[in-house]
C-alpha positions as CSV (number, residue, x, y, z in Angstrom):
1,M,0.0,0.1,0.0
2,S,1.4,3.4,-0.9
3,K,1.9,6.2,1.5
4,L,-1.0,8.6,1.7
5,V,1.1,11.4,3.2
6,T,4.7,12.4,2.4
7,V,6.9,14.9,4.3
8,E,9.8,16.8,2.8
9,K,12.0,19.0,4.9
10,I,14.3,21.6,3.3
11,L,16.8,23.8,5.4
12,G,17.4,27.2,3.9
13,V,20.7,28.7,5.2
14,D,21.7,32.3,4.8
15,Q,25.3,32.1,6.2
16,S,27.0,35.1,7.8
17,I,29.6,35.4,10.6
18,N,27.7,38.2,12.2
19,C,24.2,36.7,11.9
20,T,23.3,33.5,10.2
21,G,19.6,32.8,9.3
22,V,18.1,29.4,9.1
23,C,14.7,28.3,7.9
24,L,13.3,24.8,8.0
25,H,10.5,24.5,5.4
26,T,8.3,21.4,5.9
27,I,6.2,20.3,3.1
28,E,3.5,17.7,3.9
29,T,1.8,16.3,0.9
30,N,-1.6,14.4,1.3
31,Y,-2.6,12.1,-1.4
32,S,-5.7,10.7,0.1
33,G,-8.1,12.9,-2.0
34,R,-8.7,13.4,-5.6
35,K,-5.9,16.0,-5.8
36,P,-2.7,16.1,-3.8
37,Q,-2.9,18.7,-1.0
38,E,0.3,20.5,0.1
39,Y,0.7,22.0,3.5
40,H,3.7,24.3,4.3
41,S,5.1,25.2,7.7
42,Y,8.2,27.1,8.7
43,Q,10.5,27.2,11.7
44,Y,13.4,29.7,12.0
45,W,16.6,30.1,13.9
46,L,18.8,33.2,14.0
47,I,22.4,32.5,14.9
48,P,24.0,36.0,15.8
49,S,27.4,36.5,17.3
50,D,27.2,37.8,21.0
51,K,28.6,41.1,19.6
52,K,25.5,41.4,17.4
53,C,22.9,40.0,19.8
54,T,20.9,43.0,21.1
55,R,18.9,43.3,24.3
56,K,15.8,43.1,22.1
57,M,17.0,39.7,20.6
58,T,17.8,38.3,24.1
59,G,14.3,39.1,25.4
60,F,12.5,38.2,22.1
61,S,10.0,35.3,22.3
62,N,8.2,33.8,19.4
63,P,7.0,30.2,18.8
64,W,8.4,30.1,15.3
65,I,11.9,31.8,15.8
66,T,14.6,30.6,18.1
67,I,17.5,32.9,18.6
68,D,20.7,30.9,19.4
69,P,23.8,33.3,19.8
70,Y,27.3,32.1,19.8
71,K,30.5,33.6,21.5
72,K,32.5,35.4,18.9
73,M,36.3,35.0,19.4
74,E,38.8,37.7,18.6
75,G,42.6,37.4,18.5
76,E,45.3,40.1,19.1
77,N,47.8,39.2,16.6
78,Y,47.8,37.7,13.1
79,S,47.9,34.1,14.3
80,G,45.3,34.7,17.0
81,K,42.9,36.3,14.7
82,E,43.1,33.4,12.2
83,V,42.5,30.9,15.0
84,A,39.6,33.1,16.2
85,K,38.0,33.1,12.8
86,T,38.2,29.3,12.6
87,L,36.5,29.0,16.0
88,N,33.7,31.3,15.1
89,I,33.0,29.2,11.8
90,Y,33.2,26.0,14.1
91,A,30.7,27.6,16.6
92,I,28.2,28.5,13.9
93,C,28.4,25.0,12.3
94,N,28.0,23.3,15.5
95,I,24.6,25.0,15.9
96,I,23.6,24.3,12.4
97,E,24.6,20.7,13.0
98,M,22.4,20.4,16.1
99,I,19.5,21.7,13.9
100,I,20.2,19.1,11.4
101,Q,20.4,16.3,14.0
102,T,17.2,17.4,15.7
103,E,15.1,18.2,12.6
104,K,16.4,15.8,10.3
105,P,16.1,17.7,6.9
106,D,16.1,16.0,3.5
107,S,18.1,18.8,1.9
108,I,20.0,22.1,2.4
109,V,19.7,25.2,0.1
110,M,22.3,27.9,0.5
111,E,23.2,31.2,-1.0
112,G,26.3,31.0,-3.2
113,I,29.4,33.3,-2.5
114,S,28.8,36.8,-3.9
115,Y,31.7,37.2,-6.2
116,G,30.9,41.0,-6.4
117,S,32.4,41.3,-2.8
118,R,36.0,40.5,-4.1
119,G,38.7,42.2,-2.1
120,S,36.7,42.0,1.1
121,A,38.5,40.2,4.0
122,A,35.1,39.1,5.3
123,L,34.6,37.2,2.0
124,V,37.3,34.7,3.0
125,D,35.6,34.0,6.3
126,L,32.2,33.7,4.6
127,A,33.6,31.2,2.0
128,G,35.1,29.2,4.8
129,L,31.6,29.1,6.6
130,N,30.0,28.3,3.3
131,Y,32.1,25.2,2.6
132,C,31.8,24.0,6.3
133,I,28.1,23.9,6.0
134,R,28.5,22.1,2.6
135,M,30.6,19.5,4.4
136,L,27.7,19.1,6.9
137,A,25.4,18.4,4.1
138,I,27.6,15.6,2.7
139,R,28.3,14.2,6.2
140,Y,24.5,13.8,6.9
141,G,23.7,12.6,3.4
142,L,21.5,15.6,2.6
143,G,20.7,17.0,-0.9
144,M,22.4,20.3,-1.5
145,S,21.5,23.3,-3.8
146,I,23.4,26.5,-4.2
147,V,21.5,29.7,-5.4
148,S,23.2,32.8,-6.6
149,P,22.3,35.9,-4.7
150,T,20.8,37.6,-7.8
151,S,18.7,34.5,-8.5
152,L,17.4,34.4,-5.0
153,K,16.3,38.1,-5.1
154,M,14.7,37.5,-8.5
155,R,12.8,34.5,-7.3
156,A,11.5,36.4,-4.2
157,T,10.6,39.8,-5.5
158,G,10.9,39.7,-9.3
159,N,14.0,42.0,-9.0
160,G,17.5,40.7,-9.1
161,G,18.7,43.7,-7.3
162,A,16.2,43.8,-4.6
163,E,17.0,45.7,-1.3
164,K,16.7,44.0,2.2
165,E,13.4,45.8,2.8
166,E,11.9,44.4,-0.3
167,M,13.0,40.8,0.7
168,I,11.4,41.3,4.1
169,W,8.2,42.7,2.7
170,A,7.9,39.7,0.2
171,W,8.6,37.2,3.1
172,K,5.9,38.8,5.3
173,Q,3.4,38.3,2.6
174,C,4.1,34.6,2.4
175,D,4.3,33.6,6.1
176,P,1.6,35.4,8.3
177,N,3.1,34.0,11.4
178,I,6.0,36.5,11.2
179,A,4.1,39.5,9.7
180,G,4.0,41.6,12.8
181,I,7.7,41.2,13.9
182,T,9.5,44.4,14.1
183,E,11.7,44.1,17.1
184,I,14.6,42.2,15.8
185,K,16.9,42.1,12.7
186,I,15.2,39.7,10.3
187,D,16.6,40.3,6.8
188,D,18.7,37.1,7.4
189,L,15.7,35.0,8.1
190,A,13.9,36.5,5.0
191,D,16.8,35.2,2.8
192,A,16.7,31.8,4.6
193,F,13.0,31.6,4.1
194,F,13.2,32.2,0.3
195,L,16.2,29.8,0.1
196,S,14.2,27.0,1.7
197,R,11.5,27.5,-1.1
198,C,14.1,27.3,-4.1
199,V,14.1,23.5,-4.4
């Protein structure tokens, strides 16, 4: 007998050293009627560094959003700074790994590295984080998709050069559970939401 209900879980990850956004998009498809019916639900995680975690974030409470800060390390000399960067990437990946272990997604969708940011020192750190998350996908046998920043904006708003405010507005039109949120920085979650819908 074939299954009457299937569940697919897609993890959208908008990676950043300062504040990573994660969205788990669960698609439940019911085949018991004449036409398959799809039900979509979303759960979010915001992973800011303790330097970017504001008081509003610390006191924020929402059943769909979990805020899980990590302690950002800093070094005093060249070697110390390089080690600190590695530890920061490790801390972010540990939180994402815990989400993977708990939620058991089928696939991960990530934003590709923006080549327009060449020359930026932060780009090197972001690339390191990006590839560490890719390694997590391989370790856990997850499907993996990479979406270019321009393509993501185009899919979300119809404008490949959309600003953060446009992405947030488009997100709030799609998920009524977060429509009233104004207390915290949420542009990373907006990007993660649309990444989770790109498969």
